[in-house]
C-alpha positions as CSV (number, residue, x, y, z in Angstrom):
1,M,10.8,85.9,19.9
2,F,9.1,86.9,23.4
3,K,5.6,88.1,21.1
4,D,5.7,84.9,19.4
5,F,5.6,83.0,22.9
6,L,2.8,85.4,24.2
7,I,1.1,84.8,20.9
8,V,1.2,80.8,21.0
9,G,0.1,81.3,24.8
10,A,-2.8,83.4,24.2
11,G,-3.9,80.9,21.3
12,S,-3.4,78.1,23.6
13,F,-5.3,79.5,26.6
14,L,-8.4,79.7,24.7
15,G,-8.1,76.7,22.9
16,G,-7.6,74.5,26.1
17,G,-10.4,76.5,27.6
18,L,-12.4,75.5,24.9
19,R,-11.3,72.0,25.0
20,F,-12.4,71.7,28.3
21,L,-15.9,72.8,27.4
22,V,-16.7,70.9,25.0
23,S,-15.1,68.0,26.1
24,K,-17.3,68.4,29.2
25,G,-20.6,69.0,27.1
26,M,-19.9,66.1,25.6
27,A,-19.6,63.9,28.3
28,A,-22.7,65.3,29.4
29,I,-24.6,64.0,26.7
30,A,-22.9,60.9,25.9
31,V,-25.0,57.9,26.2
32,V,-21.9,54.8,25.6
33,P,-19.0,54.3,27.0
34,F,-16.8,56.3,24.5
35,P,-14.5,59.3,24.9
36,F,-16.7,61.7,22.8
37,G,-15.2,64.5,24.5
38,T,-11.2,64.1,23.4
39,F,-12.8,62.5,19.9
40,T,-14.7,65.7,19.2
41,V,-11.9,68.1,20.0
42,N,-9.5,66.2,18.1
43,I,-11.2,65.9,14.8
44,L,-12.6,69.4,14.9
45,G,-9.0,70.3,15.9
46,C,-8.1,68.7,12.5
47,L,-10.2,70.5,10.1
48,L,-9.5,73.6,11.8
49,I,-6.0,73.2,11.4
50,G,-6.3,71.9,8.0
51,F,-8.5,75.4,6.9
52,F,-5.9,77.8,8.3
53,S,-3.2,75.9,6.9
54,G,-4.8,76.0,4.0
55,L,-5.6,79.7,4.0
56,N,-1.8,80.4,4.8
57,F,-0.8,77.9,1.6
58,S,-3.2,79.4,-0.6
59,G,-1.8,83.2,-1.1
60,G,-0.7,84.1,2.5
61,I,-4.0,85.6,3.7
62,M,-2.9,84.9,7.1
63,S,0.2,86.7,9.0
64,P,2.8,84.8,10.4
65,S,1.3,85.7,13.7
66,A,-1.7,84.9,13.0
67,R,-0.6,81.4,12.2
68,L,1.0,80.8,15.1
69,L,-2.1,82.2,17.1
70,L,-4.7,79.8,15.3
71,T,-2.4,76.9,14.5
72,T,0.3,76.5,17.0
73,G,-1.7,78.4,19.8
74,F,-5.3,77.7,19.4
75,C,-5.4,74.4,17.6
76,G,-2.6,73.3,19.8
77,G,-4.6,74.2,23.0
78,F,-7.6,72.9,21.8
79,T,-6.5,69.2,20.4
80,T,-5.0,66.8,22.7
81,F,-2.6,63.5,21.8
82,S,-1.8,62.9,25.2
83,T,-5.4,62.5,26.5
84,F,-6.0,60.5,23.2
85,M,-3.6,58.1,24.4
86,S,-4.5,57.9,28.0
87,E,-8.1,56.9,27.5
88,N,-6.8,54.8,25.0
89,T,-4.4,53.1,27.6
90,S,-7.5,52.7,30.2
91,L,-10.0,51.4,27.4
92,L,-6.6,48.3,26.6
93,K,-6.5,48.1,30.5
94,D,-10.5,47.5,31.4
95,G,-10.9,45.3,28.2
96,N,-12.8,47.4,25.9
97,I,-10.6,45.9,22.8
98,T,-13.7,46.9,20.4
99,T,-13.8,50.3,21.6
100,L,-10.5,51.0,21.4
101,S,-10.3,49.9,18.1
102,L,-13.0,51.7,16.9
103,Y,-11.6,55.0,18.8
104,I,-7.7,54.6,16.9
105,V,-9.5,53.7,14.0
106,A,-11.9,56.2,13.5
107,S,-9.6,59.0,15.0
108,L,-7.0,58.8,12.7
109,L,-9.0,58.3,9.5
110,L,-11.6,60.9,10.5
111,G,-8.7,63.2,11.5
112,F,-6.8,63.0,8.3
113,V,-10.0,63.7,6.3
114,A,-11.0,66.4,8.5
115,V,-7.5,68.3,8.0
116,V,-8.2,67.6,3.9
117,V,-11.7,69.2,3.9
118,G,-10.7,71.9,6.2
119,H,-7.9,72.7,3.6
120,S,-9.9,72.2,0.4
121,L,-12.9,74.7,2.5
122,S,-10.3,77.2,2.7
123,K,-9.5,77.6,-1.0
124,L,-13.0,78.3,-1.4
125,L,-12.4,81.7,0.0
């Protein structure tokens, strides 16, 4: 159990660090008031977790430790539901209903599609 805890922690550390870098990079190049940083990491995270889970389901390519590191750890640290919700609350409070609606719908729709695409890509291996 402690070994698994450390594996998940290492993955979370790497995922969270990369989330910070991607979010800051996206914020630096954004030209419209849209939370592109969180949107980008969440969609990429959905693609990755679909891919990693597909590897696991399509023949057990990953060990249980690798699955913990990559899915629970890395993807869990890389993506952020709480920030997504906080940004939605800020958009609502600021009266940006159109941006709020677009953010929610695009995140859910593209996130789902990304998981499916990631899973499909894993089957190509």
